[in-house]
N, C-alpha and C positions, 0 to 999 in steps of 0.2 A: 464714573457713573455708578448708580446702584443696580445691582444684579438681583433679580427676583428669584425666589425659590422655585416658581413655575418654570423659569428659563433654565435653571440648573437641572431641574429634574428632566425637562425635555431633552437637553443634551446627554444626560446620563442614560435616558432610555435608547437614544439613538446609537450612542457609541459604547455603552456598557462600562465606561470609566467610572471611577468613584466620584462621589459627591463633591469632595473638596478639590479633586483634580478638575472637575467641570467648572466649579465655581472660579478657581484660579485662572483657568483658560479664558473664561467669559471675561473676567476682569482685565486680563492682559490684552484681550482683543477689543475692549471697549464695548462689549456687548454684540459684537459681530459673530453671528452664530457659525457661518461658514469658516471664518478665520479661527474660531475657537476650535472647530473640528480639525483644521490643519495643525493647530498647536498640539493637540492631542496626538495626532499622527506622528508629529516631529518628535514628541516624547517617546512614542512607539519605536521610531527609528533609533533613537538614542538607546533605549533599552536593548533593542535587537543588536546593536553595535557592542554594547557593554557585555552582552551575554554570548557573544559569538563562539566563545571556546566552551560553552556549557553543553552537556550531552542531552540529546533529546530522544531518549530511548523509550519514552511512553508515547501515547497517542491514540488515534482513532483510525481504523482502516475499514472502509465500507466498499461494497461492490453492488452492481446493479446490471440488468440487461434491458434492451429496449423491448417494445410491444411485440415484435415478430421474432424475438430471440436470435437475431442476427449480429448483434453488437453488444459487447459488454465492456464495462470499465471498472477499474478499482482507483479510488482516491484514498490516500493516507496523509493525514495531518499529524505531525509529531509535536511533542511538548516535553517538559522536563519531569513532570510529576504524574502519578496515577490519579491524584485527586483532580487535577485539571482534566486529565483524559476522560474521566467518568462524568464530568459536569455535563448536564443536559445542553447547555448552550454550545459547548465545544463540540459535542456530537452533532448538534443541529447545524453548526457552521460546516462541519465536514460533510454532512448530507447536502447542504445547499451547494456547495462546491461540486460534489458528485452530480447533482441534478444538472448543474450548468454543463459539466462535461458531457453528460448524456444527451444534452439538447444540442450542443454545438460540435461535438466530437473534434476538439483541437488535436492537432497533430503530435503535440509533445507538451512537456510540463511548462515550458516558457510561454507556449501559446495559450495554455489554460490560465496561467497567472496574469496574462494580458487581458483576458475577458472581464467584462464589467459584471459585478455580482449583483448589485442593487441599483443600477443606473447611475451611481455617482462615483464609485471608486472600483479599481480593478481588484481581482482576487489577490494579486501580489500586494497592493496597498492595504487590503483588509488584513492580511496575515501580519504585515508590519504593525498596523494599528493595534492588533491584538497583542502584540509583544507589550505595548504599553498598558493596555487595559488589564491584561492577566498578569503581567509582571514576570513571564517566562518567555523563553526562546520558542517561538511558533514557527513551523516551516512546512511546506509542501514536501512530505518525505518521499512520496511516490505517486505516479500516475501511469497506469497501464491500461492498454485497451486491446481488444481483440475482435476480429471479424470472422465469422464462419457460418456455414449453413445452420448450425444450431448451437447457441452459447447458453451455458448455465453458470451459476456462481454459488459461492458458499462463503458466509461470514460467521467467524466463530463467535460465540456468545460474549466473549470479552472485548469484542471489536478490535483486537490486536492482530488478527490474522484473516485474510481474505484471499480468495481464488476465483478465477474465471477459467472455464474450460470450453474449448470449441470442438465439436464433433462434426463429422462430414455429412451426417443425416439427422433428422429428427429422432430423438430418443429421450425423452424427459427424464425418466427415472434414472437411466443409465449415466446421463450427463451430470445429474446431481450426485450420483454415487462417485463418479470420477472426480468432481470438484472437491468433494470431501476427502477422498484419497489423497489428492494433491496437497490438501491442508494438513491432514494427519501425518503422512509419510514423508513430507518434505524432500521430494525427488530433486536431484541436482540438474536434471534435463529430461526432455521428453523421451528420447531413446538413445541408444549408444552412439549413434552417428552424430548426435548434437552435443555430446559431452565435450567441452573445451579440451584441447590437446594438452594444456598445462595440467589439468586435472588427471588426464590419463597418465602423463609422465610421472606425476607425483605418486599416483597409486602403483605404478610399476615399480618405481624406486623403493617405495615402502615394502611392497611385497618381496623384493629381492632381499632387502635388508633383514626382514623377518625370517625368511628362509635361511639366510646366512647366520643369523643368531641361533637358529635351531639346528645348526651344524650340517645343513644340506650341501652336497658337493657344488662347487662354482659352476660346473657344466649344466647343472639342473636349475639353476636360479632363474633364468629367463622363463623357462617353461612353467615353473611353479608361480612366478610373478603373473604370468598370463592367466593362469587358472584363478588366481585371486582377483585379478581385474575383471574376469567374466563374472565371479561372485558379486563384485561390486556393482557392475552393470545391473545385475538382477535385483539387487537390493536398493539401487539408487536411481534408476531411471524408470519414469512413470508407466510406461507400457509394459515393462518387464517386471515390475514389482508384484508380489503376491497381493491379489485383491483382498482388501481388508474384510469383506463380507463372506469370502470363501477362499481360503488359503490354498485350496487345490487348483485354482485357476489364477493365471497372470492377469493383469488388467486388460491386455490386448485380447486375451482369450475370452474374458468375461464379455467384452464388448461384442466379440464375434458371435458369442452364443446368444446375445440379444437380438442382433440383426447381422446377418452374413455381410462382411465387408465394412462393417461400422468400426471406425477408428478415430482416434484423437488427432485433430488438425494442429492444435496449439493450446497451450495453457500459460497462465501467468499467476504467480503467487507473491503476495506481499506480507511480511511478517514484521511486527514492531517489537522492539525489546530484545 
């Protein structure tokens, strides 16, 4: 049957696929619009499978908080090239998935991917579809959430780095400062108690080896390594880091100076690339 230009254009607008791909899909489906969409999705699935080994180091990471600042979320969608990551449609797709997450607060990434994005297909299906439309491997790279008495967020200008930070009390400016601190200084954990044991063991071993190479006595290695571990905690845990706006204060002391007893409940950081 003859496929009209109007039908091809309608399918292109809905799916974002190329004109020739849309025409082929409509021809294959004998003009059945829904079947043509399924054909394009199948193409996306094929592209996704063929590109399964490709690296998706580029992408878009966005964050938001709800109206009363008690809940925050980060959604990151990854792709292969910076060209795609900066595309307005790709950023808009990431934003639409973040909006959905903010509305429904799914428990995890799988629950987010199961949600209906536009009343027709799920988030997961949409991402598969975009593999075919864009011609790159597109994935949900991260989904993080946080509940606290007061939540703030920070998104770096290149959309490749986002943080959410929860405080135990309302402090708008301080929360923004800490969200920016978490982005800029890349802490490994909130405090020394939350640093994974394998990281502690590794730092102790490195500290001992460095001391050994410096010719320090074997009997002193453990003490020297512990001292270097304490320095690591100060540089690498969010609460103990020097506050970026005032190096005379740690982050925890800065918060306490804003409001007595003010502290960080939790933070999440997502970086692409």
